[in-house]
C-alpha positions as CSV (number, residue, x, y, z in Angstrom):
1,M,-33.1,36.6,-18.9
2,V,-30.3,38.8,-17.5
3,S,-30.2,41.1,-20.8
4,E,-31.9,43.9,-19.1
5,H,-29.1,45.7,-17.5
6,S,-28.5,48.4,-20.2
7,A,-27.4,51.7,-19.6
8,S,-26.9,51.3,-16.0
9,K,-24.4,48.4,-16.3
10,W,-21.8,50.7,-18.2
11,E,-21.4,52.5,-14.7
12,K,-20.7,49.4,-13.0
13,D,-17.3,47.9,-12.0
14,W,-15.7,44.9,-13.7
15,V,-15.3,41.9,-11.6
16,V,-13.4,38.9,-13.1
17,Q,-14.4,35.4,-12.0
18,K,-12.2,32.3,-12.4
19,Y,-13.5,28.8,-12.7
20,G,-11.5,25.5,-12.4
21,G,-11.6,22.8,-14.5
22,T,-13.4,20.5,-12.0
23,S,-16.2,23.1,-11.2
24,I,-16.9,23.4,-14.9
25,G,-17.2,19.8,-15.3
26,K,-19.4,18.9,-12.1
27,F,-21.2,22.2,-11.3
28,P,-22.2,23.9,-14.5
29,E,-25.7,25.0,-13.4
30,E,-24.1,26.2,-10.0
31,I,-21.6,28.6,-12.2
32,V,-24.5,30.0,-14.5
33,S,-26.3,30.7,-11.1
34,I,-23.3,32.5,-9.6
35,I,-23.0,34.7,-12.9
36,C,-26.5,35.6,-13.0
37,T,-26.3,36.9,-9.3
38,E,-22.9,38.6,-10.0
39,L,-24.4,40.3,-13.3
40,K,-26.9,42.2,-11.2
41,R,-24.1,44.0,-9.1
42,N,-21.2,44.4,-11.6
43,R,-20.0,44.0,-15.5
44,L,-18.4,40.3,-15.5
45,A,-15.7,38.7,-17.3
46,V,-15.2,34.9,-16.8
47,V,-12.1,32.8,-17.4
48,C,-12.4,29.3,-17.6
49,S,-9.7,26.5,-17.2
50,A,-10.0,23.0,-19.0
51,R,-13.0,21.1,-18.1
52,S,-12.7,18.0,-15.7
53,S,-15.4,15.7,-15.2
54,G,-13.7,14.2,-12.2
55,I,-10.2,14.7,-10.6
56,K,-7.6,16.9,-11.8
57,A,-5.6,13.8,-12.8
58,E,-8.3,12.7,-15.3
59,G,-9.1,16.1,-16.7
60,T,-8.6,17.4,-20.1
61,T,-5.3,19.1,-19.8
62,T,-3.8,15.6,-18.2
63,K,-5.2,13.9,-21.5
64,L,-3.8,16.6,-23.7
65,L,-0.4,16.3,-22.1
66,K,-0.8,12.5,-22.6
67,A,-1.5,12.8,-26.3
68,A,1.4,15.2,-27.0
69,A,3.8,12.4,-25.2
70,E,2.1,9.8,-27.7
71,A,2.6,11.7,-30.4
72,A,6.1,12.5,-29.8
73,K,6.6,8.6,-29.7
74,S,4.5,8.1,-32.9
75,N,1.9,6.1,-31.3
76,T,-1.1,7.0,-33.6
77,L,-3.5,4.8,-32.3
78,A,-3.0,6.2,-28.2
79,Y,-3.6,9.7,-29.2
80,K,-5.9,9.4,-31.5
81,S,-8.0,7.5,-28.9
82,I,-7.3,10.2,-26.3
83,V,-8.7,13.0,-28.7
84,T,-11.9,10.6,-29.4
85,S,-12.2,10.5,-25.6
86,I,-11.8,14.5,-25.2
87,R,-14.6,15.2,-27.8
88,D,-17.1,12.7,-26.9
89,D,-16.6,13.9,-23.0
90,H,-17.5,17.4,-24.3
91,V,-20.2,16.6,-26.7
92,Q,-22.1,14.2,-23.8
93,A,-21.7,17.2,-21.4
94,A,-23.0,19.5,-23.8
95,I,-26.2,16.9,-24.4
96,L,-26.9,16.7,-20.8
97,T,-26.7,20.6,-19.9
98,L,-28.1,22.5,-23.2
99,R,-32.0,22.9,-23.6
100,S,-31.9,24.4,-27.2
101,P,-31.2,22.1,-30.2
102,D,-29.8,24.9,-32.1
103,L,-26.9,25.8,-29.3
104,L,-26.5,22.1,-29.0
105,A,-25.9,21.8,-32.8
106,N,-23.5,24.9,-32.7
107,L,-21.4,23.8,-30.0
108,T,-21.2,20.3,-31.4
109,V,-19.7,22.0,-34.4
110,E,-17.3,23.9,-32.5
111,I,-15.9,21.0,-30.5
112,E,-15.5,18.7,-33.8
113,R,-13.6,21.8,-35.2
114,E,-11.3,22.1,-32.4
115,T,-10.5,18.5,-32.0
116,Y,-10.0,18.2,-35.9
117,D,-7.7,21.0,-35.3
118,L,-5.8,19.3,-32.4
119,M,-5.5,16.3,-34.4
120,K,-3.5,18.2,-37.1
121,Y,-0.8,19.3,-34.4
122,L,-0.6,15.9,-33.1
123,T,-0.2,14.5,-36.7
124,A,2.6,17.0,-37.2
125,A,4.4,16.0,-34.0
126,D,4.0,12.3,-35.0
127,T,5.8,12.9,-38.2
128,L,8.7,15.3,-36.6
129,G,8.8,12.4,-33.7
130,E,8.9,15.6,-31.2
131,V,6.8,18.3,-29.9
132,S,8.2,21.9,-29.3
133,P,7.2,24.1,-26.3
134,R,5.2,26.2,-28.9
135,T,3.5,23.2,-30.5
136,L,3.0,21.9,-26.7
137,D,1.1,25.3,-25.8
138,I,-1.1,25.2,-28.7
139,I,-2.2,21.3,-28.0
140,I,-2.8,22.2,-24.3
141,S,-4.9,25.5,-25.3
142,K,-7.5,23.3,-26.7
143,G,-8.6,22.4,-23.3
144,E,-9.4,25.9,-22.3
145,I,-11.0,26.5,-25.7
146,L,-13.4,23.8,-25.5
147,S,-14.3,24.7,-21.8
148,C,-15.0,28.3,-22.9
149,Y,-17.4,27.3,-25.7
150,Y,-19.1,25.0,-23.4
151,I,-19.9,27.7,-20.6
152,A,-20.5,30.3,-23.1
153,A,-23.3,28.1,-24.7
154,I,-25.1,27.3,-21.6
155,L,-25.1,30.8,-20.7
156,Q,-26.6,31.8,-24.1
157,D,-29.0,28.7,-23.4
158,R,-30.1,30.6,-20.3
159,G,-30.7,33.7,-21.9
160,I,-27.4,35.6,-21.2
161,E,-25.5,37.2,-23.8
162,A,-21.9,35.6,-23.9
163,Y,-19.2,35.3,-26.3
164,V,-15.8,33.5,-26.2
165,I,-12.4,35.4,-26.2
166,D,-9.7,33.2,-27.4
167,L,-6.6,34.5,-25.9
168,S,-4.2,31.9,-27.0
169,S,-4.3,32.8,-30.7
170,I,-4.2,36.6,-29.9
171,R,-0.6,38.1,-30.4
172,T,-0.9,41.1,-28.3
173,V,2.8,41.9,-27.9
174,E,6.1,40.8,-29.4
175,A,7.3,38.0,-27.4
176,P,10.9,38.8,-25.8
177,T,13.8,36.5,-26.2
178,G,15.2,34.8,-23.0
179,D,13.2,35.0,-19.7
180,I,10.1,36.6,-19.3
181,N,10.4,39.6,-16.9
182,Q,7.6,41.8,-15.1
183,G,7.3,44.1,-18.4
184,F,6.1,41.5,-20.5
185,Y,3.2,40.8,-18.3
186,E,2.5,44.6,-17.6
187,D,2.6,45.2,-21.6
188,Y,0.5,42.1,-22.2
189,A,-2.2,43.2,-19.7
190,E,-2.3,46.8,-21.2
191,A,-2.5,45.2,-24.8
192,L,-5.6,43.1,-23.7
193,R,-7.6,46.4,-23.0
194,P,-8.8,46.6,-26.9
195,V,-9.6,43.1,-26.9
196,F,-12.4,43.7,-24.3
197,A,-13.6,47.0,-25.9
198,E,-16.4,45.5,-27.9
199,S,-18.2,43.5,-25.0
200,G,-20.7,45.9,-24.7
201,N,-23.5,44.2,-22.6
202,R,-22.2,40.8,-23.4
203,V,-20.4,38.4,-20.9
204,P,-16.9,37.8,-22.4
205,V,-15.8,33.7,-21.7
206,V,-12.0,34.1,-21.9
207,T,-9.6,31.2,-22.2
208,G,-7.4,30.6,-19.3
209,F,-4.6,29.8,-21.6
210,F,-2.8,32.8,-23.1
211,G,0.1,33.4,-25.7
212,P,2.2,33.1,-27.1
213,V,4.8,32.9,-24.4
214,P,8.4,32.8,-25.3
215,G,9.6,29.1,-24.1
216,G,6.1,28.0,-23.8
217,L,3.7,29.1,-21.2
218,L,3.7,25.7,-19.4
219,S,7.3,25.6,-19.0
220,H,7.4,28.9,-17.5
221,V,4.5,29.1,-15.4
222,G,3.4,25.5,-14.9
223,R,-0.4,24.2,-14.6
224,G,-1.6,27.3,-12.6
225,Y,-1.4,29.3,-15.6
226,T,-5.4,30.0,-15.8
227,D,-5.0,32.1,-12.3
228,L,-2.3,34.3,-13.7
229,C,-4.4,34.7,-16.9
230,A,-7.4,35.7,-14.6
231,A,-5.1,38.3,-12.8
232,L,-4.1,39.6,-16.3
233,V,-7.4,40.1,-17.2
234,A,-8.6,41.7,-14.0
235,I,-5.7,44.2,-14.5
236,S,-6.4,45.0,-18.2
237,L,-10.2,45.6,-17.1
238,R,-9.2,47.8,-14.0
239,A,-11.2,45.3,-12.2
240,S,-12.6,45.9,-8.6
241,E,-12.2,42.2,-7.5
242,L,-10.8,39.0,-8.6
243,Q,-12.7,36.2,-7.7
244,I,-11.5,32.4,-7.6
245,L,-14.2,30.0,-7.4
246,K,-12.9,26.5,-6.1
247,E,-14.5,23.6,-4.2
248,V,-13.5,25.0,-0.9
249,E,-15.0,27.8,1.3
250,G,-11.5,29.6,1.5
251,I,-8.2,29.3,3.1
252,Y,-8.5,27.9,6.7
253,S,-6.0,27.9,9.5
254,A,-5.1,24.5,8.8
255,D,-6.2,21.7,6.7
256,P,-9.8,20.9,7.8
257,R,-9.8,17.4,6.6
258,R,-7.2,16.5,9.1
259,V,-7.4,19.4,11.8
260,P,-11.1,19.6,12.9
261,T,-10.7,22.6,14.7
262,A,-9.2,24.5,11.7
263,R,-11.1,27.9,11.2
264,L,-11.9,30.0,7.8
265,L,-9.9,32.9,7.4
266,S,-12.0,36.0,6.3
267,T,-8.6,37.9,5.2
268,I,-5.0,37.2,4.6
269,T,-2.3,39.2,3.3
270,P,-0.3,38.5,0.0
271,S,3.0,37.3,1.6
272,E,0.8,34.7,4.0
273,A,-0.8,33.5,1.1
274,A,2.5,33.1,-1.0
275,E,4.2,31.1,1.9
276,L,1.3,29.1,2.3
277,T,1.0,28.2,-1.3
278,F,4.7,27.5,-1.4
279,Y,4.7,25.2,1.7
280,G,1.8,22.8,0.9
281,S,-1.8,24.6,0.8
282,E,-3.3,24.8,-2.8
283,V,-4.1,28.5,-2.3
284,I,-3.6,30.6,-5.7
285,H,-0.7,30.6,-8.0
286,P,2.1,32.9,-6.7
287,F,2.4,34.7,-10.1
288,T,-1.3,35.9,-9.9
289,M,-1.0,37.4,-6.4
290,E,2.4,39.1,-7.8
291,Q,0.3,40.6,-10.4
292,V,-2.8,41.9,-9.1
293,I,-1.4,43.1,-5.5
294,R,0.8,45.6,-7.7
295,E,-2.5,46.9,-8.9
296,S,-4.3,46.8,-5.4
297,I,-6.8,44.5,-6.8
298,P,-8.1,42.2,-3.9
299,I,-8.3,38.2,-4.4
300,R,-11.5,36.6,-3.3
301,I,-11.3,32.7,-2.9
302,R,-15.2,31.6,-2.9
303,N,-17.0,28.0,-2.8
304,V,-18.5,27.5,-6.2
305,T,-21.2,25.3,-4.2
306,N,-21.7,27.8,-1.8
307,P,-22.0,31.2,-3.3
308,S,-23.4,33.0,-0.4
309,G,-20.3,32.3,1.8
310,T,-18.1,35.1,2.3
311,G,-14.7,33.2,1.4
312,T,-11.5,34.4,2.2
313,T,-10.1,37.8,0.9
314,I,-6.3,38.4,-0.1
315,L,-6.5,42.0,0.7
316,P,-3.9,44.2,-0.3
317,D,-3.0,47.6,1.2
318,S,-0.6,50.4,0.6
319,I,2.0,48.4,2.9
320,N,1.4,45.1,1.9
321,A,1.6,46.1,-2.0
322,S,4.9,47.7,-1.5
323,S,6.4,44.9,0.3
324,F,5.2,42.1,-2.1
325,T,6.4,44.3,-4.9
326,N,9.9,44.3,-3.4
327,I,10.4,40.5,-3.8
328,T,9.6,40.4,-7.5
329,S,11.4,41.0,-10.9
330,Q,11.3,44.5,-12.0
331,R,12.0,46.0,-15.0
332,L,14.7,47.8,-13.3
333,P,16.6,46.6,-10.2
334,T,14.9,47.4,-6.8
335,P,17.2,49.3,-4.2
336,P,17.8,47.4,-1.1
337,A,15.1,48.1,1.8
338,F,16.4,48.6,5.1
339,R,14.2,47.7,8.3
340,S,15.2,49.2,11.6
341,R,15.1,46.8,14.8
342,K,14.1,48.3,18.0
343,S,15.1,46.6,21.3
344,G,11.6,46.2,22.5
345,I,8.3,45.3,21.1
346,S,5.6,48.1,21.3
347,S,2.5,47.1,23.1
348,T,0.2,47.9,20.3
349,L,1.8,45.1,18.3
350,T,2.0,42.8,21.2
351,N,-1.6,43.1,21.8
352,R,-2.6,42.9,18.0
353,A,-0.7,39.7,17.5
354,K,-2.5,37.0,19.5
355,R,-1.7,34.0,17.3
356,P,-0.2,33.0,14.0
357,T,-2.4,33.0,10.8
358,A,-2.2,29.2,9.5
359,V,0.0,26.0,9.7
360,T,0.5,23.9,6.8
361,V,2.5,20.6,5.6
362,K,4.4,19.8,2.7
363,N,5.0,16.1,2.4
364,R,7.1,14.1,-0.2
365,I,10.4,16.1,1.2
366,L,14.1,14.8,0.7
367,V,16.9,16.1,2.9
368,I,20.7,16.4,1.9
369,N,23.0,16.9,4.8
370,L,26.5,17.9,3.4
371,R,29.3,18.3,5.8
372,S,32.5,19.8,4.4
373,N,35.9,18.0,4.0
374,K,37.2,21.6,5.0
375,R,39.6,21.8,2.1
376,T,37.4,24.7,0.8
377,S,36.8,28.1,2.4
378,S,33.0,28.7,3.8
379,R,32.5,31.0,0.9
380,G,33.8,28.7,-1.5
381,F,31.8,25.9,-0.2
382,L,28.4,27.5,-0.5
383,E,29.1,28.6,-4.0
384,R,30.1,25.5,-5.3
385,T,27.3,23.6,-3.3
386,F,24.8,25.8,-5.3
387,A,26.6,25.8,-8.5
388,I,26.2,21.8,-8.5
389,L,22.5,21.9,-7.5
390,D,22.0,24.5,-10.2
391,K,23.6,22.3,-12.7
392,W,21.6,19.3,-11.8
393,R,18.2,21.5,-11.4
394,L,17.5,20.7,-8.1
395,S,15.4,23.7,-6.2
396,V,15.9,24.0,-2.6
397,D,12.8,24.5,-0.5
398,L,14.4,25.0,3.0
399,I,18.0,25.3,3.8
400,A,20.2,25.7,7.1
401,S,23.8,26.4,7.0
402,S,26.9,26.9,9.0
403,E,30.4,27.4,8.1
404,V,31.2,24.0,7.1
405,N,27.9,21.9,7.2
406,V,24.4,22.8,5.0
407,S,21.2,20.8,5.3
408,M,18.7,21.4,2.4
409,A,15.2,20.0,2.0
410,F,14.0,19.4,-1.7
411,Y,10.2,18.7,-2.7
412,C,10.2,15.2,-4.7
413,H,8.1,16.1,-7.7
414,R,9.0,12.9,-9.4
415,E,10.3,9.6,-7.7
416,L,13.8,10.2,-6.6
417,I,14.5,7.2,-4.5
418,R,13.2,3.6,-4.4
419,G,13.2,0.7,-2.1
420,D,12.9,0.0,1.5
421,G,15.7,0.2,4.5
422,D,19.1,-0.8,3.1
423,G,17.9,-1.4,-0.2
424,R,17.2,2.3,-0.9
425,H,19.1,3.8,-4.1
426,I,18.7,6.7,-6.1
427,V,16.7,6.3,-9.2
428,D,16.9,10.0,-10.7
429,T,19.4,10.8,-13.1
430,D,19.6,14.4,-11.9
431,L,19.8,13.7,-8.2
432,R,22.4,10.9,-8.8
433,G,24.6,13.4,-10.6
434,A,24.3,16.2,-8.0
435,V,25.0,13.5,-5.1
436,D,28.2,12.4,-7.0
437,E,29.4,16.0,-7.2
438,L,28.4,17.0,-3.8
439,A,30.4,14.1,-2.5
440,R,33.7,15.8,-3.6
441,L,32.9,18.5,-1.2
442,G,32.6,16.3,1.9
443,A,30.3,13.6,3.5
444,V,26.5,13.4,2.0
445,E,23.7,12.1,3.8
446,L,20.1,11.6,2.1
447,V,17.0,11.5,4.6
448,D,13.9,10.8,2.6
449,E,10.1,10.5,3.2
450,M,10.1,13.8,5.4
451,A,7.8,16.6,5.2
452,I,8.2,20.3,6.0
453,V,5.6,21.9,8.8
454,S,5.5,25.7,8.3
455,L,3.8,28.2,10.8
456,V,2.8,31.2,8.8
457,G,1.8,34.7,10.3
458,Q,2.5,38.3,9.1
459,E,2.8,39.6,12.8
460,M,4.9,36.6,14.1
461,K,7.9,38.8,14.1
462,N,6.3,40.6,16.9
463,M,5.4,37.7,19.0
464,V,8.2,37.1,21.4
465,G,8.8,33.3,22.0
466,I,6.6,31.9,19.3
467,S,9.6,29.7,17.6
468,G,10.3,28.2,20.9
469,A,6.7,27.6,21.7
470,M,6.3,25.7,18.4
471,L,9.4,23.7,18.8
472,S,8.7,23.0,22.4
473,V,5.2,21.7,21.7
474,L,6.5,19.5,19.2
475,G,9.3,18.1,21.6
476,K,6.7,17.5,24.3
477,H,5.0,15.3,21.8
478,N,7.9,13.3,21.0
479,I,7.9,14.5,17.4
480,N,11.4,14.8,16.3
481,I,12.9,17.7,14.4
482,E,15.4,17.1,11.4
483,M,16.1,20.9,10.6
484,I,14.6,24.4,11.4
485,S,14.6,27.3,9.0
486,Q,13.2,30.9,9.2
487,G,12.9,33.1,6.3
488,A,14.1,36.8,6.0
489,S,10.6,37.8,5.6
490,E,10.2,36.6,9.3
491,I,6.4,35.5,8.5
492,N,7.4,31.7,8.4
493,I,9.0,29.3,10.8
494,S,9.5,25.8,9.3
495,C,10.9,22.5,10.3
496,V,11.4,19.2,8.9
497,V,9.8,16.1,10.4
498,D,9.2,12.6,9.4
499,Q,6.6,12.3,7.0
500,R,4.7,9.8,9.3
501,D,4.2,12.5,12.1
502,A,3.6,15.5,9.8
503,D,-0.4,15.5,10.3
504,R,0.1,14.8,14.0
505,A,2.5,17.7,14.2
506,M,0.1,20.1,12.3
507,S,-2.8,19.2,14.7
508,I,-0.6,19.6,17.9
509,I,0.7,23.0,16.7
510,H,-2.9,24.3,15.8
511,T,-4.2,23.1,18.9
512,N,-1.8,24.7,21.3
513,L,-0.9,27.8,19.1
514,F,-4.2,28.5,17.7
515,T,-7.1,27.1,19.6
516,F,-5.6,27.3,23.3
517,L,-3.3,30.2,22.8
518,E,-3.7,32.7,25.6
């Protein structure tokens, strides 16, 4: 029993723990053990993703998305079968985990109630022949609700007082029209405080899906919304730490599955974590860092199967917090920041910056090279180029430009090009439209099956010659570079290489610039 922390518990800090769907599906007993240990030190709120008994692609959220799609096509048998599968999966998991017959009966009732409610929304979508963003949010939220009831029941079964908070049905603030701004998230976190006021000695088990959000949470934030929800809960509770529990030890200097010498990073800055997330490493949802860094709340990534491990801490400080805040949307415009540049590098910085922080790879990259026909000024050329990309909803990952040429790298979220050799052809409507319009500005060349290799480090701007060293070592090993780009933050140097060379490039860079760098 963990209900013995009474009066002293009120003097403890809040810690927020977020558990992913595969962890909940595969390691429920480990989760209970971690929670029991944490409760001896801190007050605890638990945020849950939708349960997944296997890989993410076969999880509850993926099934719910498929059910919504089938309902929109009026494929009644298909979405009914999916709902039955979700219900049976959760009931079977409860049978295997719970010891108390009463708690099992209660949980089964909750599962039946939520899946019955889910069927009502799917049937309505079937009747209308479409799924609105708000309806889709309600359908998707059922995954987190079922997951929370499951975890809360297991905690109760093991003697821990726990209860479910369903944020998907709590209207805490008026949803603004148009795009969501930072003010919406700040108001939401503030409005959550009364929701937790009645927690007492109990552990709140919180749905990782919150709402309502204008235009739909899934469309605005994406599948990483549970990380963002955990961040807002941490801010609301003024938590001392946000813990993200995954099935990895933390953040490494390279992918340890491909680079055996990769080392676990004990700490990392928010800016570095954001760059690594964007360029291929599954670290943490960038919106999450954006919110908690504002409040100087550290984020610790831990391994659910190795709770004694220290993991990696994304550690904010006054400098990091202010610099990270400058790149985010504000209620009011942020004035430009000026940074002085000195002719030399101080010995203190030179001695401190021995090596970069990490190297990462992002596959499935398409490069578009555009050579201007010179009938447009350089200003008009770039302006029209980006207007065309915006019109056709194409987002640029990397760019390198001159007065009359521009190279752009895009991540292929879906299949854009099909075929081999001379038989390759564009199959995506948006890409086809963009290429046709870009061709009016000049010659267009497409290079597919590429990858972005990124070298990341907060102090790389103080490491003289690091760009040359990276490019030189790739050249020595006969790895051709399609394009090169360095962001304004100066903590990222990226290049585009053939996807077949990407893993080798990452290993070579790590060996020469991390393992054996003097």
